[in-house]
C-alpha positions in Angstrom: 8.8 116.0 27.4 7.6 117.3 24.1 6.1 114.1 23.4 4.1 114.0 26.5 2.8 117.4 25.8 1.5 116.3 22.3 0.0 113.3 23.9 -1.9 115.5 26.5 -3.1 117.8 23.6 -4.3 114.6 21.7 -6.3 113.3 24.6 -7.9 116.9 25.1 -8.8 116.8 21.4 -10.4 113.3 21.5 -12.5 114.3 24.6 -14.2 117.0 22.6 -14.8 114.6 19.6 -15.6 111.3 21.4 -18.0 110.1 19.0 -16.1 111.1 15.8 -12.9 109.7 17.3 -14.5 106.4 18.2 -16.1 105.9 14.7 -12.9 106.7 13.0 -10.8 104.2 15.2 -13.4 101.8 14.4 -13.1 102.4 10.7 -9.3 102.1 10.9 -9.7 98.9 12.9 -12.1 97.3 10.2 -9.7 98.4 7.4 -6.7 96.9 9.2 -8.8 93.7 9.8 -9.7 93.6 6.1 -6.1 93.9 4.9 -4.7 91.3 7.3 -7.2 88.8 6.9 -7.5 89.0 3.2 -3.8 88.8 2.7 -3.3 86.0 5.4 -6.0 83.9 3.8 -4.4 84.4 0.4 -1.1 83.6 1.7 -2.6 80.5 3.4 -4.3 79.4 0.2 -1.4 79.9 -2.0 1.1 77.9 0.5 -1.5 75.0 0.7 -1.9 74.8 -3.0 1.9 74.9 -3.5 2.4 71.9 -0.9 -0.3 69.9 -2.4 1.3 70.3 -5.8 4.8 69.3 -4.3 3.1 66.4 -2.6 2.2 65.1 -6.1 5.5 65.7 -7.4 8.5 67.5 -5.6 10.3 69.5 -8.4 10.2 66.7 -10.9 9.4 66.0 -14.6 7.3 62.9 -15.3 8.0 61.5 -18.8 5.7 59.0 -20.8 6.2 57.0 -23.8 4.2 58.4 -26.8 3.8 58.5 -30.7 5.8 60.4 -33.2 3.9 63.2 -35.1 6.9 64.4 -37.3 8.7 62.5 -40.0 12.4 61.9 -39.1 15.1 60.7 -41.4 12.6 59.1 -43.8 10.9 57.4 -40.9 6.8 57.8 -41.0 4.8 59.4 -38.4 2.8 57.4 -35.8 5.4 55.2 -34.4 5.3 54.4 -30.9 7.9 55.3 -28.4 8.0 52.8 -25.6 10.5 53.5 -22.5 12.3 50.7 -20.8 14.3 50.5 -17.5 17.6 50.9 -19.3 16.5 54.5 -20.3 16.6 55.5 -16.7 20.1 54.7 -16.2 21.2 56.3 -19.8 19.4 59.7 -18.7 21.0 59.6 -15.1 24.6 58.9 -16.6 24.3 61.3 -19.6 22.7 64.3 -18.1 24.8 65.8 -15.1 22.0 68.2 -14.3 19.6 65.3 -13.2 20.1 64.3 -9.6 17.7 61.3 -9.4 15.5 59.0 -12.0 12.8 56.6 -11.2 11.6 54.0 -13.6 8.0 53.0 -12.8 5.5 50.4 -13.7 1.8 50.3 -12.8 -1.4 48.4 -13.1 -4.8 48.1 -11.3 -5.0 45.1 -8.7 -7.1 43.7 -6.1 -5.8 43.8 -2.6 -7.2 41.6 0.3 -6.8 41.2 3.9 -9.2 38.4 5.3 -12.8 39.5 4.3 -11.7 43.1 3.5 -10.8 44.0 -0.1 -10.0 47.1 -2.2 -8.9 48.0 -5.7 -6.1 50.3 -6.4 -3.6 51.4 -8.8 -0.3 49.5 -7.7 3.0 50.9 -8.7 6.5 49.3 -8.9 9.1 51.9 -8.2 12.8 52.4 -7.1 13.5 53.6 -3.4 14.0 57.3 -4.9 10.2 57.4 -5.4 10.1 58.3 -1.6 11.3 61.7 -2.0 10.4 62.3 -5.5 6.7 62.0 -4.7 6.8 62.7 -0.9 5.6 59.2 0.0 7.1 59.5 3.4 6.4 56.9 5.9 4.5 57.2 9.2 6.0 56.4 12.5 6.8 52.6 12.9 7.1 51.9 9.3 9.5 52.5 6.5 9.6 52.9 2.7 11.1 50.5 0.1 14.9 50.4 0.1 17.8 49.1 -2.1 17.7 45.7 -0.5 14.0 45.1 -1.4 14.8 46.1 -4.9 17.8 43.9 -5.2 16.1 40.8 -3.6 12.9 41.3 -5.4 11.1 41.2 -2.0 7.4 40.8 -1.7 6.8 44.0 0.5 4.4 46.7 0.1 3.9 50.3 1.1 0.4 51.5 1.5 -1.3 54.9 1.4 -3.0 55.8 4.7 -6.5 55.5 3.1 -5.8 52.1 1.6 -4.5 50.9 5.0 -7.6 52.0 6.7 -9.8 50.2 4.0 -7.7 47.0 4.7 -7.1 47.2 8.3 -9.3 49.7 9.9 -7.6 51.0 13.2 -5.3 47.8 13.4 -1.7 48.7 13.0 -0.8 47.0 9.4 3.0 47.0 10.0 4.4 43.4 9.5 0.9 42.0 8.5 0.3 40.0 5.4 -2.2 41.0 2.7 -2.6 39.5 -0.9 -2.3 41.4 -4.2 -4.0 39.5 -6.8 -3.6 36.5 -4.9 0.0 36.9 -4.3 1.1 37.5 -0.4 2.9 40.5 0.4 4.3 41.9 3.9 3.2 45.5 4.7 6.4 47.4 5.6 4.9 51.0 6.0 2.1 53.4 5.4 1.9 56.9 4.4 0.2 59.6 6.5 -2.5 61.7 4.9 -1.2 64.3 2.6 -2.9 67.0 0.4 -2.6 66.3 -3.5 -4.2 68.4 -6.1 -2.5 66.6 -9.1 -2.7 63.0 -9.7 -3.4 60.2 -12.2 -5.1 56.8 -11.4 -6.1 58.3 -8.0 -4.3 60.0 -5.0 -1.4 58.6 -3.3 -3.5 58.1 -0.1 -5.0 55.0 -1.9 -1.9 53.6 -3.4 -0.1 50.5 -3.1 3.8 50.5 -4.0 6.1 47.6 -4.3 9.8 47.2 -5.7 10.2 47.8 -9.4 12.1 44.5 -9.6 9.2 42.5 -7.9 6.7 44.1 -10.0 8.6 43.2 -13.1 9.4 39.6 -12.1 5.7 39.0 -11.4 4.3 40.4 -14.6 7.4 40.3 -17.0 6.5 43.8 -18.3 9.3 45.5 -20.2 7.9 48.8 -21.2 7.6 51.6 -18.5 4.5 53.4 -17.3 6.6 56.3 -16.9 10.0 57.8 -16.0 10.4 60.4 -13.3 13.6 62.7 -13.3 14.4 65.4 -10.8 16.8 68.3 -12.1 19.6 69.2 -9.5 18.7 72.8 -10.0 14.9 73.5 -10.7 16.1 76.4 -13.0 17.6 73.9 -15.2 14.4 72.1 -16.0 14.2 73.3 -19.5 17.6 72.2 -20.3 17.0 68.9 -18.8 13.9 68.4 -21.0 15.9 69.3 -24.0 18.6 66.9 -23.2 16.1 64.2 -22.6 14.4 64.8 -25.9 17.8 64.8 -27.6 19.1 61.7 -26.1 15.9 59.6 -26.4 15.5 60.9 -29.9 18.7 59.6 -31.0 18.0 56.3 -29.5 14.6 55.9 -30.6 14.8 57.8 -33.9 12.4 60.7 -33.7 12.6 64.5 -34.0 13.8 66.1 -30.7 11.3 68.8 -31.2 8.3 66.3 -31.5 6.7 66.8 -28.0 4.1 64.0 -28.7 6.9 61.4 -29.2 7.8 61.8 -25.4 5.1 63.7 -23.4 6.3 65.3 -20.3 4.5 66.5 -17.2 6.6 69.5 -15.9 5.7 70.1 -12.1 8.5 72.7 -11.8 6.8 74.7 -14.6 3.4 74.4 -13.0 4.9 75.5 -9.5 6.2 78.6 -11.3 2.7 79.3 -13.0 0.9 78.7 -9.7 3.1 80.9 -8.0 2.4 83.9 -10.4 -1.2 83.2 -10.2 -1.5 83.1 -6.5 0.9 86.2 -6.4 -1.6 88.0 -8.5 -4.5 86.9 -6.2 -2.7 88.1 -3.2 -2.0 91.5 -4.9 -5.6 91.8 -5.7 -6.9 90.8 -2.2 -4.3 93.4 -0.7 -5.6 96.2 -3.0 -9.1 95.6 -2.0 -8.3 95.6 1.8 -6.0 98.8 1.2 -9.2 100.5 -0.3 -11.1 99.6 2.6 -8.4 101.1 4.9 -8.2 104.3 2.7 -11.8 104.9 3.3 -11.0 104.8 6.9 -8.2 107.3 6.3 -10.6 109.8 4.8 -12.4 109.7 8.3 -8.8 110.4 10.0 -8.3 113.3 7.6 -11.7 114.5 8.3 -11.4 114.7 12.2 -8.0 116.5 11.7 -9.5 119.0 9.6 -12.0 119.6 12.2 -9.3 119.5 15.0 -7.4 122.2 13.0 -10.4 124.4 12.5 -11.2 124.3 16.4 -7.7 125.1 17.4 -7.4 128.0 15.2 -6.8 130.4 17.9 -4.3 128.0 19.7 -2.3 127.6 16.5 -2.3 131.6 16.0 -0.9 131.9 19.7 1.8 129.3 19.1 2.7 130.8 15.8 2.8 134.3 17.5 5.2 133.3 20.2 7.6 131.7 18.0 6.4 128.2 17.0 7.7 127.3 13.6 5.6 125.8 10.9 7.3 122.5 11.2 6.2 122.2 14.7 2.5 122.6 13.8 2.9 120.2 11.0 4.8 117.6 13.3 1.9 117.9 15.8 -1.0 117.1 13.5 0.9 114.3 11.9 1.7 112.8 15.2 -1.9 112.9 16.2 -3.0 111.4 12.9 -0.3 108.6 13.2 -1.4 108.0 16.7 -5.1 107.6 15.8 -4.3 105.2 12.9 -1.9 103.3 15.2 -4.5 102.8 17.8 -7.1 101.5 15.2 -4.4 99.4 13.5 -3.4 97.8 16.7 -7.0 96.9 17.6 -7.3 95.6 14.0 -4.1 93.5 14.2 -5.0 91.7 17.6 -8.4 91.0 16.5 -7.1 89.5 13.2 -4.6 87.4 15.2 -7.5 86.2 17.3 -9.6 85.2 14.2 -6.7 83.5 12.6 -5.9 81.6 15.8 -9.6 80.3 16.1 -9.6 79.4 12.5 -6.6 77.2 12.9 -8.4 75.6 16.0 -11.1 74.4 13.6 -10.7 71.0 11.8 -9.4 71.5 8.4 -11.5 68.7 7.0 -11.3 67.3 3.4 -13.1 70.0 1.3 -12.4 73.6 0.9 -11.5 74.2 4.6 -8.2 72.3 4.1 -7.0 75.1 1.8 -8.8 78.2 3.2 -8.9 77.2 6.7 -5.1 77.7 7.3 -4.6 81.4 7.1 -0.9 82.4 7.4 0.1 85.6 9.2 3.5 86.1 7.5 6.1 88.7 7.9 5.1 90.1 4.4 1.5 90.5 5.6 2.4 92.3 8.9 5.1 94.6 7.2 2.7 95.4 4.3 0.0 96.4 6.9 2.2 98.6 8.9 3.5 100.3 5.8 -0.2 101.0 4.7 -1.3 102.3 8.0 1.8 104.6 8.2 1.2 105.9 4.8 -2.5 106.5 5.5 -1.7 108.3 8.9 1.1 110.5 7.2 -1.4 111.5 4.3 -4.4 111.9 6.6 -2.4 114.3 8.9 -0.2 116.1 6.2 -2.9 118.0 4.5 -4.8 119.3 7.6 -1.3 120.1 9.1 -0.3 122.1 6.1 -3.5 124.0 6.1 -3.1 124.7 10.0 0.7 125.6 9.8 -0.2 128.3 6.9 -2.6 130.1 9.1 -1.9 133.9 9.5 -1.3 134.3 13.3 -3.1 137.8 13.3 -6.2 136.4 11.6 -6.0 133.2 13.8 -6.1 135.4 16.9 -9.4 137.0 15.7 -11.0 133.7 14.9 -13.8 132.7 17.1 
């Protein structure tokens, strides 16, 4: 009953100050819109960038052969360190923190399907490459398996763009192509994926064959790279140190010589990227909050006007026994209600804009990152907390002033 009375008084006040209340509500709506959209686009950008990094390497460490730059046990600097397939098995057996290892060979080749041809970087890999680099097959196809590796089968897995170049809209699964003149059967294709980190081109344009097949065709001994995946991403530094220790012992180089065995740590990159985008989201949230704070000044202003116009009313209430807390609660209630109405409008408009943006095609440019805002729980909770805080502060100071009015003086006020 008491709440209904407060609502009635609130509506009576709004009727007297229609223009000011309308402008204040619009300001709150705009501020809420700014907070939600800025944070939603920031979250969406951070998520898409993180996924594009994971699509290039899902919490893996890529290891390359290098050249020594430190003297070790009387050996000179400048010695080459060339990794071999045996090293993959040594690392997997020697370091319990490693869950998977992939030995990898690669070279530029020419692919042909009838009168269509294309150049790409072909890689010879283990089946584990599928989840280490997120090269998952599209429906109807498959990735390389252990049988392909053991039997040195001439099968190839194509990136989606490479498949389009060679087959157009035709289904390539089961079809034959030639790679540098050697026939191969297409067993699968990869659907399009975002990828910000790469070497020798994106995975969308890749051709992948079994490691054993590549090695038997070209007779190469030295690896293009090794990929290791720690069981726990938090163990990445320990894993790298162990790799340097074990390989340093085998190839006779200083375990602290990073140039002897260069590594590309995707786990560390993900952590750095997370910190960067967290900072960006905080910055965007602060900008939106400042916009909302300006709107809060409008709420405080209208509450001061209401307090002044209702001085006599407040004096009567105080004279008949109303306590200060009742007056304070009334003004804070009205302030929160005003902020809530504007916030609700801003929230629903924001949701509509986000849905419309998602309906637009992402494309291949900046829109694939910026065009997918995320209305996460964090964004919603943060917006509600900011609105509540602004409503409380905007109503508290006028409320305290109104509650401290002397009843006798208030009754004389005209």
